[in-house]
N, C-alpha and C positions, 0 to 999 in steps of 0.2 A: 864244892860240887864236882863230882867225878864226870868224866866224859859221857858215860851212859845216861846220867840224869839230864845233862845238857842237851843231848840228842833227843831224849824223850820230850823235853820241854819244847824244843823246836818243832817236833812232830805235832804236839798238841796245839801249839800256836798255829801251825799251818792248817790243821784240821778245822780249828775254830774260824779262821779267816775264810777258808773254802766254804764252810757251811754258811757263813754270813753272806758270802757273795752268791750263794745258791738261793737264798731267800729273796723274793721280790714281792713288794706290796704295791699294787697299781691303784692310784687314786681314782675317784669317781670321775666319769666323763673323760677317761684317758685310755689309751691302748698302746701296749708295748709289742714290738716285733722281735721274736726270738729266732736266732739262727743257730743251727747245730752243725758244727764243723763247716761254717761258712755258707750254709744253705738255709733258706727259709724253712722254719720248723713249725711255728705257731704264733698266734696273736693272743696276747694276754689281755684280758679285760679287767675291770675293776675288781680288786680283792687280793687274797693271799695266794702266792704261787711259789713252787720249788723248782729250781733248775738243776739239770745235771751238771755236776762240777766239771770244769775244764772244757767240756765239749759244747755246752750251751752258753750263749751270751745274748744280752739285750742289744740289738743292733740299732733300733729306731724307737723313739718315743713320740707319740702324737697326742694332741688334745682333740677331743671330739666336740668341743664347744664351738659355737659360731664365732668366727674371727673377723674382725674389721681391719681391712688393709687400706692404708692411705695410698691412693694412686697419685703420683707426683704430677705437678702441672706440666702441660705440654702445649705446643703451638699447633693449632688446627686452622685450616683454610676453608672458609665457607663457600657455598656455591657462587656467591657474588664476589669472590676473591678478596675477602677480608680476613686478616689473621686475627685469631682470638686465642686466648690462653684459657685452657679448661683443665680442671682437676676434679677429683671425686673420691668416693669411698666405696670399696668393694667388700661385700659380705659373703663369706663362704664357710663351709664346714666339711670336715673329713668324714666320709661315709664308709670307706673301706681303707683301713690302715695299711694293709699289704700293698694295694695298688698305689697308695700315696707314697709308699717307701720305694717300690721298685718300678712304678710306671713312669716316673719322671724324677730328675735329680732334685729340683726345687719347685714344688707346685705353687708356692706363694709368688715367687718371681715370675714364673710362667703365666700365672693368672693375671698379674699386674700388667705384663707386657701385652697380653692378648686384649685386656680391657682398653689399653691405650690405642692399639691399632684399630680396634673396632670403633672407638670414639672418633678417631680421625676420619674413618670411612663414613660414619653417620653424619658428622658435621659437614662433610663435603657434599652431602645430598641436600642440605638445607641452606636457605639464605639466613643472613644474620638476624633479621627480625623474627623469623619463624623459629630459630634455634632457641630463643627465650621462651617461646610458647610450647615447643615440642620436647620439653625436658622428660616427661613421662615416656614418650615414644623412644627417645634416645636411651633412657635407662633400661627399658624393656628389651631393646635391640642388643644392648651390651650383655645383659643377663643371659639372653638366649644364646648368643654367640659363645660366650665364655663357658656357659654350662654345658653346651654341646661338646666343646673341645676338651673340657676337663673331665668328661665322663670316664675315659680310660685311666685317669689319674686317681679315681676313687674320691673325687671332690665334687661337692654340690654347691653351686653358686645360688645364693638365696635372693640377693638384690644388689643393685648398684644405684648410688645417689650422686648426682652432679652437685658439687659444692659451689663452684664459681665459674661463670663464663665472663671473661674479662676482655673486652675489645680494646684496641689502641686508644690513647688519650684523645686523638683527633676525632675518632668515632664517638667517644663518650661525650665530647663537647658538642658535636653535631646532634647527638641524641638528646642531650640536655636542652639545646635550643628548640628541637622539635617538640619535646614534651612541654616546654614553657609556652610555645606557640599554641599547642593543643589545649593547654589549661586556659590560656587567655581566650581562645576561641570558645571553649565551653562556658567560660564566665560571661562572654558577650551574648552567647545564645541564651544562657539562663536569664541574663538581665533583660534581653529583648522579650523573652517569654513572660517574664514578670510584668513588663510594661504592657504587653499585649493583654495579659490576663487582667491587669488593673483597668485598662480601657474597657474591656468587655464587662467587668464588674460595674464600672461607672455607668456604661451605657445601659446595662440591665437595671441598675438602680434608677436611672432617669426614666427608663421605660415603665418600671413599676410605679414610679412617682406619678408619671403622666396618666397611667391607667387609673391609679387611685384618685387623682385629681378629677379626671373625666367622670369616674364613677360618682364622686362627690357632687360634681355639677349636675350630673344626671339625676341623682336623688334629690338635689335641691330643686331642680325644675319640676320634678314629679311632685314633690311636696307642695311647691308653690301652686302648681296646676290643681292639685287636689284641694288646696286651701281656697283657690278662686272658685273651683267647682262647688265646694261646700258653701262658700259665701253667696254664689249665685243662687244655689238651691234655697238657702235661708231667705235671701231677699225675695226670690220668687214665691216661696211659701208665705212670707209675710205679706207680700203684695196680694197674693191670692186670697189670704185670710182677710186682708183689708177690703178687697173687692167683694168678698162674700158678705162681710159686715155691712158694706154700703148697700149691696143688693138687698139684704134683709131689711136695712133701715128704710130703703125707698118703698118697700112693700108695706111698711107701717103707715099709719095715718099721719099726714104732715111730713113724711120722710122725704118726699120728692122736693117739697118746698125748702126744707132744711138743706138739702144738697145744693139746690140752685143758689140759695143764700150764701153757702160756703164758697161755691165757685165764684160768685160775684165778688165776695170779699177778697179772695186770693187774687183775682184778676186785677182788682183796683189797687191792691197793695203792690203787686209786682209791677204794674204799670207806673205807679208812683215812684218806686225805687229806680226804675229805668230812667225816668225823667230827671231824677236828682243826680244821677251820675255824671251828667255833662251839661253843657250849655246849649245843646241842640234841642230845638223844639220838636217834639214828637207828637204827631197827630195820627190817630188811628185811621186806618183806611176804611174801616167799616164802622161808622159812627152809629149806625142803626143797631148793631149788635151791642155796643156799649150802652146805648140807651135802653135796649131791651133788658140787659142785665140789671141796670139800675132800677128799671120799672119793676122787674121781678122781685128784686130785693126789697123794694118799698112795699109791694103788696104782701110779701111774706111777713114783713115786720108788722104791717097793719093787722094781718089776720092772726097774729100771735095772741093768745089769751092774755088778758090784762092780769097783772100781778095783784093779789089780794091786798087791800088797804090795811095798813098797820093800825091797830087799835091804840 
């Protein structure tokens, strides 16, 4: 190989390398910053691009995807002077690649530091108990502060999430005792409420039972009264019917004598029963009436028609 061919080969190689360095393919969701002669020239978006050899160069490469930055744990002092360790995650994305390149040296580090300082400020406004309840408020405050400060950097902060709020061990022990006492209190309240409800249910059951029993007694007395009423009506009707029969019989021929005879028989029978029940001698106070009854019975018997003789 003569010197001319060697020089030509070197030139071809140099041209190929130069052309290769001039070709840039930017991936999707990425942005490249091109400087020409040390000065910002253009922002290359996704796709195929050609640069001017020697005078153009890619100075910065940025991803336009949302990035999650781990914020290291830090000690914060709450309003009630309790030291707690807090860490979190910051989510942001590059909106303007030129500002992110020239607005600040390291926007990731700056955003993390700003998130930490804002966290310390927000935790100092809250007591320990409220800090666990106000996570969303703290997150919103950090996002607002960092997003406002990072606007000149071409960065958009989307959200911030607190991962852990860790108080000292002594505070954790005290909180555990408090929670245990609260659970026991709730258990006692629930048990007492259960007993109270059980007593109410038993009282309600006894009340309903007493009402049902009284209703049963009421219906029983009503039925008994109705039965006695019906019985009295039936006896009265039977008595009235008997009286009517007797009245009709007395109107017939010999009916009055038959009635007097029946009364005399009953009087004598009842008087005889009374005399047999004891050893006491019983003498009627009005012997004339007894004699009159006997006389009436005798006359009735004598006036009865004689029975026909048997053949």
